Residue frames as qw, qx, qy, qz and C-alpha x, y, z in Angstrom:
[[0.878, -0.459, 0.122, 0.065, 96.41, 92.65, -167.64],
 [0.185, 0.825, -0.532, -0.055, 100.13, 92.48, -167.60],
 [0.955, 0.092, -0.254, 0.122, 102.53, 89.53, -168.19],
 [0.759, -0.025, -0.296, 0.579, 105.28, 89.21, -165.57],
 [0.313, -0.693, -0.263, 0.593, 104.50, 92.57, -164.00],
 [0.119, -0.196, 0.327, 0.917, 105.14, 94.59, -167.21],
 [0.464, 0.554, 0.376, -0.580, 102.12, 96.39, -168.62],
 [0.598, 0.343, 0.626, 0.365, 101.06, 95.45, -171.99],
 [0.090, -0.403, 0.172, 0.894, 101.81, 98.16, -174.43],
 [0.285, 0.601, 0.683, 0.302, 99.02, 99.56, -176.60],
 [0.076, -0.130, 0.049, 0.987, 97.97, 103.04, -177.91],
 [0.402, 0.613, 0.496, -0.464, 94.72, 104.75, -178.57],
 [0.458, 0.808, -0.127, -0.348, 96.07, 106.25, -181.85],
 [0.926, 0.167, 0.222, 0.255, 97.81, 104.20, -184.61],
 [0.498, -0.355, 0.322, 0.723, 101.25, 105.14, -186.05],
 [0.268, 0.492, 0.576, 0.595, 99.54, 106.00, -189.38],
 [0.150, -0.889, -0.402, -0.158, 97.43, 108.53, -187.53],
 [0.537, -0.682, 0.040, 0.495, 100.47, 109.89, -185.56],
 [0.450, -0.010, 0.464, 0.763, 102.31, 110.36, -188.88],
 [0.084, 0.684, 0.565, 0.453, 99.23, 112.15, -190.30],
 [0.309, -0.914, -0.223, 0.140, 99.02, 114.51, -187.32],
 [0.548, -0.442, 0.211, 0.679, 102.75, 115.34, -187.76],
 [0.362, 0.222, 0.547, 0.721, 102.15, 116.18, -191.27],
 [0.112, -0.836, -0.487, -0.227, 99.09, 118.25, -190.47],
 [0.427, -0.829, -0.082, 0.352, 101.18, 120.27, -187.89],
 [0.190, -0.686, 0.449, 0.540, 104.15, 120.67, -190.30],
 [0.841, 0.495, 0.140, -0.166, 103.60, 120.02, -193.95],
 [0.457, 0.768, -0.432, 0.123, 107.29, 120.47, -194.69],
 [0.609, -0.597, 0.511, -0.109, 108.67, 118.15, -191.88],
 [0.356, 0.454, -0.812, -0.091, 111.44, 115.77, -192.64],
 [0.861, -0.134, -0.437, -0.221, 110.59, 112.24, -192.26],
 [0.535, 0.124, -0.641, 0.536, 113.45, 111.90, -189.75],
 [0.146, -0.215, 0.391, -0.883, 111.68, 114.39, -187.53],
 [0.743, -0.165, -0.199, -0.617, 108.37, 112.63, -187.96],
 [0.803, -0.007, -0.594, 0.055, 109.82, 109.41, -187.02],
 [0.249, 0.175, -0.591, 0.747, 111.52, 110.88, -183.95],
 [0.403, -0.209, 0.111, -0.884, 108.18, 112.52, -183.00],
 [0.830, -0.107, -0.253, -0.486, 106.16, 109.29, -183.39],
 [0.568, -0.501, 0.634, -0.158, 108.75, 107.04, -181.92],
 [0.925, 0.272, 0.265, 0.022, 109.36, 104.87, -184.98],
 [0.610, -0.188, 0.432, 0.638, 112.24, 104.33, -187.35],
 [0.187, 0.556, -0.211, -0.782, 112.70, 106.66, -190.32],
 [0.108, 0.061, -0.899, -0.420, 112.10, 103.65, -192.61],
 [0.040, 0.474, 0.854, -0.213, 108.82, 103.01, -190.84],
 [0.182, 0.666, 0.195, -0.697, 107.72, 106.68, -191.32],
 [0.141, 0.353, -0.588, -0.714, 108.71, 106.43, -195.01],
 [0.069, -0.170, -0.960, -0.214, 106.44, 103.34, -195.31],
 [0.038, 0.582, 0.658, -0.475, 103.64, 104.95, -193.57],
 [0.160, 0.610, -0.131, -0.765, 103.77, 108.06, -195.71],
 [0.118, 0.134, -0.812, -0.555, 103.78, 105.82, -198.86],
 [0.002, -0.393, -0.917, 0.072, 100.73, 104.08, -197.48],
 [0.094, 0.689, 0.348, -0.629, 98.97, 107.47, -196.90],
 [0.120, 0.490, -0.414, -0.758, 99.95, 108.62, -200.43],
 [0.092, -0.043, -0.915, -0.389, 98.86, 105.48, -202.15],
 [0.013, 0.527, 0.835, -0.161, 95.50, 105.64, -200.37],
 [0.139, 0.628, 0.374, 0.668, 95.06, 109.24, -201.37],
 [0.410, -0.813, -0.363, 0.197, 95.07, 110.83, -197.93],
 [0.342, -0.755, 0.219, 0.515, 98.39, 112.71, -198.58],
 [0.671, 0.710, 0.039, 0.211, 99.88, 114.24, -201.62],
 [0.660, -0.438, 0.146, 0.592, 103.62, 114.58, -201.77],
 [0.438, 0.892, 0.048, 0.096, 105.09, 117.65, -203.60],
 [0.764, -0.034, 0.000, 0.645, 108.72, 118.03, -204.37],
 [0.026, 0.998, 0.038, 0.049, 109.95, 121.50, -203.43],
 [0.067, 0.808, -0.581, 0.074, 113.66, 121.75, -204.31],
 [0.354, 0.314, -0.867, 0.155, 115.44, 119.02, -202.50],
 [0.221, -0.019, 0.760, -0.611, 112.71, 118.58, -199.94],
 [0.178, -0.444, -0.801, -0.360, 109.08, 117.27, -199.90],
 [0.306, -0.043, 0.299, -0.903, 106.07, 119.09, -198.78],
 [0.054, -0.263, -0.961, -0.070, 102.79, 117.25, -198.07],
 [0.462, -0.111, -0.069, -0.877, 99.13, 118.17, -198.39],
 [0.168, 0.134, 0.948, -0.235, 96.35, 116.28, -196.68],
 [0.358, -0.264, -0.554, -0.704, 92.98, 115.63, -198.28],
 [0.201, -0.029, 0.653, -0.729, 90.75, 116.40, -195.51],
 [0.674, 0.149, 0.023, -0.723, 87.71, 115.30, -197.28],
 [0.437, 0.233, -0.863, -0.102, 89.03, 111.76, -197.74],
 [0.826, -0.364, -0.163, -0.397, 86.64, 109.20, -196.07],
 [0.429, -0.550, 0.681, -0.222, 87.93, 107.24, -193.05],
 [0.383, 0.293, -0.838, -0.255, 88.84, 103.63, -193.89],
 [0.084, 0.068, 0.935, -0.338, 87.26, 101.64, -191.01],
 [0.210, -0.460, -0.723, -0.471, 83.64, 100.60, -191.76],
 [0.317, -0.630, -0.581, 0.405, 82.67, 102.08, -188.39],
 [0.111, -0.694, -0.054, 0.709, 83.87, 105.60, -189.50],
 [0.421, 0.221, 0.620, 0.624, 83.45, 105.36, -193.25],
 [0.069, 0.864, 0.470, 0.168, 80.87, 108.23, -193.09],
 [0.334, -0.884, 0.030, 0.326, 83.42, 110.55, -191.56],
 [0.581, 0.755, -0.156, 0.263, 86.15, 112.51, -193.29],
 [0.744, -0.062, -0.318, 0.585, 89.77, 112.47, -192.09],
 [0.085, 0.493, -0.084, 0.862, 89.51, 116.25, -191.54],
 [0.659, -0.601, -0.167, -0.420, 86.95, 115.57, -188.81],
 [0.872, -0.254, -0.231, 0.349, 89.67, 113.50, -186.99],
 [0.524, 0.249, -0.148, 0.801, 92.18, 116.24, -187.29],
 [0.249, -0.582, -0.030, -0.773, 89.65, 118.75, -185.93],
 [0.814, -0.466, -0.328, -0.117, 88.80, 116.38, -183.23],
 [0.808, -0.206, -0.169, 0.525, 92.37, 116.43, -182.13],
 [0.129, -0.939, -0.087, 0.307, 92.34, 120.39, -182.11],
 [0.619, -0.035, 0.322, 0.716, 94.72, 120.85, -184.92],
 [0.222, 0.783, 0.378, 0.440, 92.79, 123.86, -186.04],
 [0.327, -0.945, -0.020, 0.001, 94.20, 125.75, -183.21],
 [0.730, -0.391, 0.335, 0.450, 97.82, 124.77, -184.03],
 [0.160, 0.714, -0.414, -0.541, 100.27, 126.37, -186.56],
 [0.031, -0.277, 0.879, 0.387, 100.71, 124.56, -189.85],
 [0.525, 0.326, 0.730, -0.290, 97.07, 123.45, -190.12],
 [0.079, 0.046, 0.706, 0.702, 96.13, 122.59, -193.63],
 [0.471, 0.311, 0.308, -0.766, 92.79, 123.73, -195.01]]
């Protein structure tokens, strides 16, 4: 239902997942570009990447003055309903295996 004629905003995929997808597509993406793609601030993208790194889903590697990221595709999903599934399955479900920059 909408309030005052404006549809209630919600999304199927969280910003954390959107950031993870951006990293999977381009492991050397700048957080400024990730933020723009997801539609969030650069600071929000930094916080999300920090969450993903802290939880072990992403590893940050310094390459010169830039960062490169690796996704642990075997890391289990966090929600109790999906805990038996690996994050790589989610990436595969969203067909990232057909896109350039896919991590193995």
